[in-house]
C-alpha positions, -999 to +999 in steps of 0.1 A: +461+125+027+440+096+011+426+072+040+431+034+034+399+006+042+413-001+072+419+034+085+379+041+075+366+011+092+391+019+120+374+056+122+342+046+116+348+020+147+362+043+168+334+066+165+309+039+178+329+026+203+332+061+214+293+062+216+292+030+232+313+041+261+291+071+266+258+050+265+277+025+288+285+050+313+252+066+317+235+037+314+257+026+345+245+055+367+207+056+360+209+015+365+228+024+398+202+046+409+176+022+400+191-002+418+194+019+449+156+024+445+146-011+440+171-026+469+155-002+495+123-011+484+128-048+488+154-052+520+144-023+540+110-004+534+088-038+530+105-057+562+102-023+583+065-022+573+059-057+579+076-057+614+058-030+625+030-047+612+039-074+641+042-047+666+008-036+660-003-072+662+005-079+696-003-042+707-034-052+702-031-087+714-019-069+747-051-045+747-073-072+743-054-089+774-063-059+797-099-057+782-104-094+790-091-085+825-113-058+828-148-075+818-138-106+839-136-086+866-167-071+863-183-104+864-159-112+895-141-087+912-118-113+931-100-131+902-063-137+896-047-110+876-015-129+876-020-146+841-030-118+826+003-102+834+023-132+825+006-130+789+010-091+791+044-090+795+052-123+772+036-098+740+058-074+754+088-093+748+079-103+714+073-068+708+106-057+721+121-085+698+104-070+665+119-035+676+154-050+678+153-069+648+137-038+630+167-016+643+190-042+634+180-036+597+180-004+597+218-003+613+227-028+584+211-009+557+225+025+567+260+009+562+248-002+530+265+016+502+231+009+478+201+018+504+190+051+497+202+069+535+172+095+534+147+066+534+169+052+565+170+082+585+129+091+576+123+051+587+147+059+617+129+090+630+095+070+625+109+039+645+120+059+675+082+077+674+067+042+676+090+025+702+085+053+725+046+050+720+046+012+726+067+020+760+046+042+775+017+019+768+037-010+779+047+011+813+007+021+817-002-016+811+018-030+840+008+004+864-027-010+853-017-047+860+001-038+895-032-017+909-052-047+901-029-070+918-023-044+948-063-047+949-066-007+937-098-013+920-107+022+920-075+036+907-076+010+880-112+017+869-102+057+862-068+050+848-079+021+826-091+045+794-058+059+795-043+027+780-070+030+749-054+064+743-019+052+743-026+024+722-047+050+697-013+070+697+003+041+683-023+034+652-011+076+645+019+064+647+020+033+622-004+048+600+026+077+596+051+050+592+028+035+564+021+068+549+059+071+548+064+040+531+040+048+507+050+081+493+087+071+496+076+034+477+055+058+450+086+079+445+107+049+439+085+034+412+084+069+394+121+073+393+124+035+382+103+044+353+121+076+343+154+056+346+138+029+323+123+055+296+163+073+294+176+041+289+149+029+265+156+065+248+195+060+251+201+025+237+174+032+209+196+061+194+226+043+202+211+010+178+200+036+147+234+051+149+250+016+150+228+008+118+239+039+102+274+035+105+273-002+098+255+003+068+286+025+056+311+003+068+292-027+050+293-004+018+332+003+023+339-033+030+320-045+000+337-019-020+374-024-013+375-058+001+353-078-017+379-095-042+405-097-014+380-115+008+371-137-013+408-147-019+412-153+015+377-174+021+387-194-006+421-202+008+404-205+042+383-235+026+408-254+010+425-252+047+396-265+062+394-292+036+428-309+047+447-290+019+476-271+036+495-268+002+473-234-005+494-200-008+472-170-017+482-141-044+487-112-027+462-091-045+467-053-030+492-031-012+471-023+025+463-044+054+443-072+036+473-073+012+492-079+046+467-102+059+469-124+026+508-123+037+503-134+075+471-164+056+505-176+044+528-175+070+506-197+090+496-218+065+530-228+062+534-226+103+506-256+102+522-274+072+554-276+094+536-289+124+516-314+109+546-330+090+568-329+120+531-343+146+530-370+109+563-381+116+574-383+148+534-396+154+551-428+142+575-432+166+554-419+197+517-410+209+504-383+180+487-367+215+522-362+228+537-350+198+505-322+199+514-311+230+553-306+224+545-288+192+519-268+203+536-259+237+573-261+241+575-263+276+565-297+279+600-305+261+617-292+291+626-318+320+604-315+348+571-338+359+540-336+382+526-363+404+496-380+392+472-410+397+471-430+366+471-460+353+494-483+334+494-515+318+516-539+303+514-565+277+536-592+266+532-617+237+537-654+250+552-676+226+576-647+203+605-668+211+595-703+196+579-679+166+613-658+161+631-695+154+609-703+129+608-668+107+636-653+089+644-611+104+628-597+079+594-614+084+599-617+122+601-580+123+572-580+100+557-603+126+560-582+156+550-548+140+515-564+135+517-574+166+522-543+187+499-524+155+468-549+171+482-540+207+484-501+198+450-501+180+432-518+212+451-492+235+445-460+213+403-472+210+402-464+246+420-433+250+452-452+261+490-437+253+514-464+242+546-454+263+570-478+247+576-508+227+600-535+244+610-562+228+578-583+223+564-563+250+542-529+249+537-505+279+510-480+281+494-457+306+461-437+309+451-407+329+452-364+329+459-348+305+450-377+281+415-389+297+391-379+325+406-382+359+383-406+372+381-432+337+419-446+333+411-472+356+379-485+334+397-476+300+427-496+308+404-528+319+389-524+283+417-521+265+433-551+284+405-570+272+401-555+235+440-564+231+425-603+241+396-601+214+429-588+189+450-617+199+424-636+177+434-616+149+473-618+152+474-658+153+458-655+122+487-634+110+510-656+128+495-688+105+496-670+070+532-663+073+543-696+086+522-709+060+501-747+062+534-769+066+542-756+099+525-755+129+516-722+146+534-722+179+513-715+211+505-680+212+490-657+240+492-625+259+497-618+296+486-583+310+493-564+338+476-538+349+488-512+384+471-479+392+483-452+415+503-421+419+533-416+393+556-390+383+544-376+346+565-358+323+595-354+306+631-372+316+665-381+294+694-364+285+701-330+264+703-352+238+671-377+240+640-372+261+610-389+264+578-379+278+567-408+304+556-420+333+577-435+362+573-448+399+559-477+419+528-484+403+547-490+372+574-515+384+541-532+400+520-532+366+557-552+350+560-576+376+519-585+378+522-587+338+550-619+350+525-634+374+506-641+352+529-670+341+526-683+378+488-688+376+480-693+339+459-662+334+461-635+317+450-602+330+459-594+363+452-564+380+460-544+411+441-539+441+439-500+434+428-504+397+402-525+409+391-497+436+391-470+409+374-492+383+345-500+407+315-517+400+321-514+362+348-546+357+339-586+367+367-598+389+378-625+408+407-622+437+435-644+429+457-643+451+478-618+481+519-614+465+549-601+476+565-589+445+604-590+443+616-559+455+591-551+475+581-561+513+543-549+515+521-576+497+496-564+472+466-583+466+460-593+430+425-600+410+420-614+380+399-595+351+371-619+339+353-590+315+328-560+322+300-558+342+269-569+321+292-593+304+289-632+300+308-638+333+314-670+354+297-656+387+290-694+401+328-705+396+342-673+412+323-674+442+332-707+449+368-696+439+366-670+466+353-696+494+383-718+487+406-688+489+388-677+521+399-714+534+431-716+522+440-686+539+426-701+575+448-731+568+417-750+560+431-774+541+404-798+535+376-768+530+397-750+501+406-782+483+366-791+481+362-753+469+387-754+440+377-786+430+341-776+426+356-744+402+373-771+384+335-787+377+324-754+358+359-746+345+374-777+341+410-761+328+412-729+359+450-724+361+446-706+397+423-734+408+446-763+399+478-739+413+459-738+444+455-774+444+495-780+436+503-754+469+478-776+489+496-804+483+530-791+492+517-775+525+501-802+535+537-821+539+556-788+544+534-769+570+541-734+569+553-718+602+529-701+627+532-665+611+530-675+579+497-647+564+489-667+533+510-642+509+530-659+481+565-642+473+577-640+439+617-646+441+620-632+404+608-604+383 
């Protein structure tokens, strides 16, 4: 039976994989052994030796205390031994603490699956022997101190030399411990070097075999696949260049031929997806279309709650324009307006949700933007939309001609942030991927509120918080929109920080607003008039001056909280 190229390649790959598995298993075994030796040295042998070294130091210090007591007693037989006793006992407590820590270390490592247990047993025996010797030494030292305290100098002098014998015995036990640790460490190093050498031999052998088999594999591929592969590569490059009309000819009956058919099928699917995206991308944001095409589950109704930012922009003066242009020209003109607004929104990662008459609704937030960028991007898009207004005015003037005075055209933009429901809504016949919730309604109300203040861009307090120091704003008012009982603080977007903004005017306006809310009509009037010195046509200041005149004539009730209520949408 003749094997195809694919079957030969599969056989070679199976041999390589089997070799890799064998070597991997052996490597794991040796690496585990190497790990146990290194772990035992690092976490048990070295710390245990250091602990016993500290014990040795404390025992030596206890011996020095007793030597000092003996030396001073020879000079003055009536010396008080109590300070020496306290020092001796304190050092003994430190010794016990070191033994307790060493015991805890041994107990922990005894329960470890990594530590070599025969090392634990050896060190455990050494530790018990050293602790017994230290206990004998300590008890004898306390006896000597009691003899000195009781004034039994003769017995003290007779038994004192035994203390050095006990201390010498401890030193011998510590030497044995160090010798054991040194032997165990040497064994671990030897074992580690052996394991490392074995692993080196195994990996070198595998590498040589892989190279030889790889050469054989290359010969087979070069001989049997080069033509078909070149064909596939050419088709792939054509797809990379954007040519989705490419279709490859099947040149063989083996697996490569099947791959060619699969490639043609894949390109057909990509071609269909691109046509869908191109067609529906003219009716909704291309990113939404891409999600719907690549992830069919997005088509199903449902949503999730996310914090996002919504923007509404409305064309002021559209009614006047519509009265002066025929229907076809009017549609072309409004399409230009939508084009300018879509460009401003898209340039800052926004998603155009819908066109409503002469208004545009857009939103920002995951998965289309980063979670902490949506408010800032919406503010940048709003300012960009205002900059696009000059180009749109030029379009209107060109369409109306020189004989017709261009109408007053402006933008009103409302921006709101907060938790919304984002997802697919609609019926079985028609669905839309959109956002819903109070922030959406508030954004629409803020767009309309611009008319009352003569402003272009109003934003909610939450948008101002999320945008942070990146935006330059001034607080305009506390308002209660229709359909809501709770007031909201609204701000006018003046620009991005670092740009050319009127800081002095904003400060004076803030003072006027504070005086207005405190019912200081004279102070508020003076502050707003000072704003007009900087900005003679500042509409919000003029609005507040009219309100002040009205409130002077008709004083507000005691329950007045400075909130302005909008009775209409």
